[in-house]
N, C-alpha and C positions, 0 to 999 in steps of 0.2 A: 452450570456444570463446573466441576473443579478443573483448574488448569493443570494439564499434565506437563511433566518435564519434557523439554524439547527432545525430539528424536534424532534420527539419522540426518546427515547432511542431504538436503533435498535440492538445493540450488547453489551452484558454486561458480566463482570466477577464479581462473588460475592464470596469473601473469597477463591479465586481460588489458590489451592496448588497442585503442581505436583512433585512426586518423581520418578525418574528413578530407576528401580529395580537394586539391587546390594548389596554388603556387604562392607560397609554400603550403604543404598540407597543414591542417589544423588538428593538433593533438587534443582530442576530447577526453580520452581515458589513458592513463599511464600506469602500467603494471599493477592493476587492481587484483588483489587476492582477498577473497571474501567467501565465507561459507554461511549459508542460511539453513537453519535446521527445521525439520518438520515440526509444525505446531507452534512456531514462534510468531509473535506480532512485532514487526520491525519497522521503525521509522527511518527514512532516509531524507536528510535535510541538506541544504546548501543553497547559496545564492544562485541566481540565473547564471548559466555558463559553468557551473561547478562540475557538470557531468552526469547529473541524476537521470535526465531523460535518455542520454546515450546508453547508460548502464541498463536501464529498464528495456530499451529497445533491443539491446544485446541479449537480455534474459529471455525475450520471447522470440528471438530469431529474426527480427526485422533488420538488424544490422549484423554482419559477420565480422568477427574480430580481425584486425590487421595483424595482431600477434596474440598468442595465448588462446584460451578456450573458455567456453561456458559449458558447464555440466549440469544435467538434470538427473537426479537420482544416480549419480556416479558415471553417467554416460555423456560423452561429448555430443552437443546438439548440432554441430556442423553437419550440414547435409539434410537435416530433418526439415521438411517443408513447414512454413509458418502455420498453415492450417492444421497440421498435425500437432504442432507445439501448443496450439490453443486448447487441446485436450488436457495438457499438463500445466501450463502457465497461462492464466487469464489476465488480460490487461483491460482495465476500465479507464478510458481516456478522460482528461479533464473536461473536454467538451463532448457530450454524448451525441451531438448532432453529426459528428463524424462517423458514428457507429450505427445510427438508426436510419433505415431507408424503406421499410415496408409499410403496409397499409394498416396494420393493427399490432397490438402488443403480442398477441398469439403468434402471428406470422413472423414477427421479429425473432422470437425464440425458436420457432420451428425451422427457420432458415438455417441457423447454425447446426441444429440437430440433424437436418437432412444431409448436410455436407459431411457429417460423420457417419451417415448410414443408419441413423436412429429414427425410426418412423412408427406409425401406428400407436398402439396403446402405451408403449413405453415413452414415446415422444409426448403424448398428451399428458401423461402423469408428470413428466419433467416440467412441462409448461406450467401446469397448475401449482406444482410444488415451488418452482422458482418465483412465480408471481406472488404467492402467499408469503414467501420468505421476506420479500421487500415491501409487503403491504399493498400490493397492486392487484389483488385477486379479483376486484370488481372492475378492472380495466381491460379485460380479456380482448374485447373487440374495439377498444379505443384507438383512434389514429394517433400515433405517438406525438405528432407535432401540434395536437390540441391539448397536450398535457403541459403542466408547468415544467420549468427547467429542472427543478428538483426531482420531479417524478420521471422525467426522461433519463436522468442519471440513475435512478433506481431501476428503470427498465433495462438500461445498459448493464447494470449489475446482474439483473435476473437472466438476461441473455447469455452472459458470461458464465454464471454459476450453473446454468442448465447443462453446460458442456462438462461439468464435474471436474474442473481442474484441481490439482493438488495445491497449487499456489495461486492466490488472488492478489493482483497488484492494483491499488487504488491511487490514481494520479490526482493529487490535490483534492481530496474528498470534500473540503469545505467550500470550494469555489462556487460563488454566486448563490449560496444558500442563505436563507434568512436565519435570524438568531435561533428560532425554534428548531429549524431543520439542520442547523450547522453540523451536528455530529451524527446525523441519521445514517450516513453511509458507513462511518466508522463503527457505529453500533451494530450494523448488519455484519460488518467484517468480523467483529469480535464474537458475535453470536455464531457465525459460521465456524470460526476456530474452536470455540468452546464445545459446539455440538458435534463437529466432525473431525477435529484435529487438523484441519487445513492450515496452511501457512499464509499469513497476511503481511504484505508489504504496503506501507503508506508513504508516498512521496509528497512532501508538503513543506510549506513555509510556516505552518501554524504550530508554534511551540506548545501552546495550551493543548492542542489535539494530541501531540506526541506524549505530553505528560499524562494525559488521561488514559491513553490506549496502548502505547508502545512499551514493550518490556526491554527493548534494546534500541539504541540510537546509533546510527551511522552518519557521520558528518563528512561531507565531501567539499573539496576546495581545489579548484584548478585541475580537475581531472584525476584527483587522488583522494583516497580515504585518509583523513587526518585524525579521526577519532572513531572508535568502535567500542562501545561499552554499555552495560546496563543503564537504562535511562536516568535513574537517580544519580549514578556516578558521573555520567556524561554531563549533566547540567551543572555539576560542581566544577567543571573544567573551564573556568571563566576566561583564562588567557587564550585557550584554543578557540572557544566560541567567538571571542572578540576578533580574532584574526579573520573569521568568516562573516563578520558583521551580523551575527545571530545573537539574540539575547535570550536567556532562560525565561521560562514563564513567570508571570508576575508573582505567583505564590512562592516560587523558589527564591526570587529576589527579596521578598518580604521576610521569608524565613531566615535568610542569611543575615539580614539587617538586625534580626532579633536574636541572633546567636548568643549575645551576652546575657539574655534572659533565660537561656537554657532551651530555646527552640532548636530542634535538630536541623542541621543544614541539608539533610537529604530529602526534605519535603519538597514536592513539586506540584501538588494540586491544592486548590482552595479547600477542599474537604479535609485533607490531611492537615492543613494549616489550622483550620477551625478546630479540629479535634485536639490538636496539640495545645492551642491557646486555652481551650475550655478545660483541659486537664490541668494546666498551670493555675487556673483560677479556682479550682476546687479545693 
């Protein structure tokens, strides 16, 4: 499907500050101002402790701001129960074992639907649709912990997608995946965006993943956003990335080294680099 232009602001942080209690308190986020638009695929990167997880937990209502606010579709989410927020913003954790606890894939998905008051034929249809989306349609009655780690992650995605959130957040989608399955969750996320216009956020350390999938890159450092730009532009900001100990993907580094040969510096993926080099050789 053709990628549509991003729509209205769907998820916003306004002067968002969060302090973890302690003596002294730990400032995890400081004056974050951010607007995520409907239909975007956005990568959020930064080293451990940069504030990525705190930001995501604030987006889904697990943490309440010390100061400022989070808005979903223009409305402050303060006071909205976490269970209700799950209908709007779905979070798939890095470790699916924190999310799975029932006796079968079917029951796993039905549990969340029942909490939203969705039962009967509508619930059954959502179960089958969600499992088909992630390629687990033949695992309806399978005990989740007999599945591979990768398939448990897919089941966690299915259980989240069945709730029909407008925003899907994938936390480290490549974690513990083998080479073949490395980008399967990101592929699912992009397909969801392309088919339904949903918004996808990917929290990751994997620069190659960002280069392949994210159209916009947000770089965090020490509780602040220090870079927010289209992915190709962001990867050209060597000095800012160096401050955060992040390196552009290998294709971007090679393209930059070949600039004298006329290779464009905005290349960030191996396929784009290959096409550019082939064009030069023709």
